[in-house]
C-alpha positions in Angstrom: 89.3 100.9 141.7 89.6 97.1 141.7 89.8 94.9 138.6 86.5 93.2 139.5 84.5 96.3 140.0 85.9 97.8 136.8 85.1 94.7 134.8 81.7 94.5 136.3 80.9 98.1 135.4 82.2 97.6 131.9 80.0 94.5 131.4 77.1 96.3 132.9 77.3 98.9 130.1 77.7 96.2 127.5 81.6 96.5 127.0 83.6 93.4 126.2 86.1 92.6 129.0 88.0 89.7 127.4 90.9 91.9 126.2 94.4 91.2 127.7 97.3 93.7 127.9 100.4 92.4 126.1 102.4 90.2 128.4 105.8 91.2 129.7 105.5 95.0 129.1 106.8 96.9 132.1 107.2 100.4 130.5 105.3 101.9 127.6 103.4 104.8 126.1 99.8 103.9 125.6 98.3 105.8 122.7 94.5 105.9 123.3 92.2 106.8 120.5 90.2 107.9 118.8 89.6 110.6 121.4 86.2 112.0 120.6 84.4 112.4 123.9 84.8 112.9 127.6 83.5 109.4 128.0 86.8 108.1 126.7 88.4 108.9 130.0 85.7 107.1 131.9 85.9 104.0 129.7 89.7 104.2 129.6 90.1 104.4 133.4 87.7 101.4 133.8 89.8 99.4 131.3 93.0 100.4 133.0 91.9 98.6 136.1 90.1 95.7 134.2 93.3 94.8 132.3 95.5 95.1 135.3 97.6 98.2 134.5 96.5 100.4 137.4 99.9 102.0 137.5 99.3 103.7 134.1 99.2 107.5 134.4 97.7 110.0 131.9 98.4 113.5 130.9 95.4 115.9 130.9 95.0 119.6 130.3 95.7 121.7 133.3 92.1 123.1 133.4 90.7 119.7 134.3 92.7 119.8 137.5 92.0 123.4 138.5 88.2 123.0 139.1 86.4 121.6 142.1 86.8 118.0 140.8 90.5 118.3 140.1 91.3 115.9 142.9 89.3 113.2 141.1 91.6 113.4 138.0 94.7 113.3 140.2 93.3 110.3 142.1 92.6 108.5 138.8 96.3 108.9 137.8 96.2 112.2 136.0 99.1 114.6 135.6 98.2 118.2 134.6 99.9 119.7 131.6 99.9 123.4 130.6 99.6 123.1 126.9 100.4 126.8 126.4 103.5 126.8 128.6 107.0 126.8 127.0 108.1 123.9 129.2 108.9 120.9 127.1 106.3 118.3 128.0 108.0 115.6 126.0 111.3 116.1 127.8 109.5 116.2 131.1 107.8 112.9 130.4 111.0 111.2 129.2 112.6 112.3 132.5 109.8 110.7 134.4 110.3 107.4 132.6 114.1 107.6 133.1 113.7 108.3 136.8 111.2 105.4 137.1 108.6 107.8 138.4 106.2 106.5 135.8 106.2 103.2 133.9 103.2 103.6 131.7 101.8 106.8 130.3 98.5 107.1 128.4 98.1 109.9 125.8 95.8 110.8 123.0 97.5 110.9 119.6 95.1 113.6 118.6 95.7 115.8 121.7 92.0 116.9 121.7 88.5 115.5 121.4 87.9 117.5 118.1 88.5 116.3 114.6 92.2 116.9 113.7 94.1 117.3 110.4 97.1 115.4 111.7 98.2 113.5 114.8 100.2 115.2 117.5 103.6 113.5 117.8 104.4 114.1 121.5 103.4 110.5 122.4 105.7 109.2 119.7 108.7 111.3 120.7 108.2 110.4 124.4 108.3 106.7 123.5 111.3 107.1 121.3 113.2 109.3 123.8 112.4 107.0 126.7 113.2 103.9 124.6 109.8 102.3 125.4 107.3 100.7 123.1 103.9 102.2 122.1 100.8 100.1 122.8 97.9 101.4 120.8 94.5 101.2 122.6 91.5 101.7 120.4 88.2 102.7 122.1 85.7 101.0 119.8 82.3 102.5 120.9 80.5 100.9 118.0 81.3 97.3 119.2 81.9 98.3 122.8 85.4 96.8 123.1 89.0 97.9 123.7 91.4 96.9 120.9 95.1 96.6 121.9 98.0 96.4 119.6 101.2 94.5 120.1 104.1 96.7 121.2 105.4 99.0 118.5 108.9 100.5 118.9 109.5 103.8 117.1 112.0 103.6 114.3 114.0 106.2 112.5 111.2 106.5 109.9 108.6 108.7 111.8 106.4 109.1 108.7 106.0 105.4 108.2 105.5 104.8 111.9 102.7 107.4 112.1 101.1 105.9 109.0 101.0 102.5 110.7 99.4 104.2 113.8 96.8 105.9 111.7 96.0 102.6 109.9 95.4 101.0 113.3 93.1 103.7 114.5 91.3 104.6 111.3 88.7 101.8 111.3 87.9 102.2 115.0 84.7 104.2 115.7 84.8 106.5 118.7 81.8 107.8 120.7 81.5 110.6 118.1 82.3 108.8 114.8 82.8 112.0 112.7 85.7 113.0 115.0 87.6 109.8 114.4 90.8 109.2 112.4 89.5 107.6 109.2 89.8 110.8 107.2 93.6 110.9 108.1 94.1 108.0 105.7 93.0 110.3 102.9 95.7 112.9 103.8 98.6 110.5 103.5 
């Protein structure tokens, strides 16, 4: 989808399109959250084109790609993942970065649309293993805007890094606010 059509559709539905992707980033993991609704994918795909990162791919549960509309998810840049298979998804994603088959990969830190007790860390380990930064992308449904962080490089202190990521996402209200990440601040 073109940048202009995506921007038009976002503005039509009241979303702010003035956000800019951090300059100079060629490879990264994009942590998108809070993931509370199927609408996150729609808004995320529109912003992907609107901010000019159409090459960004995303991982999705295999079941999305099996149905009659599976081709749509593939067309939009999706890569199916069998979450119950013993194949190491993190290692596969790192290999895709290293082989230059992907340059940007969007993932949900929660790994689901439901309320979680902790973040999944696959996105973090992919970024660290591929030696690429994490760009956090907050889908703020309350204010209808995308909030992007500056690049964050994983360090050797995973707990501190994840705390910073939670602090970024905690105030952002997803489509279903009670499924957001604010409560994760209390568990730290």
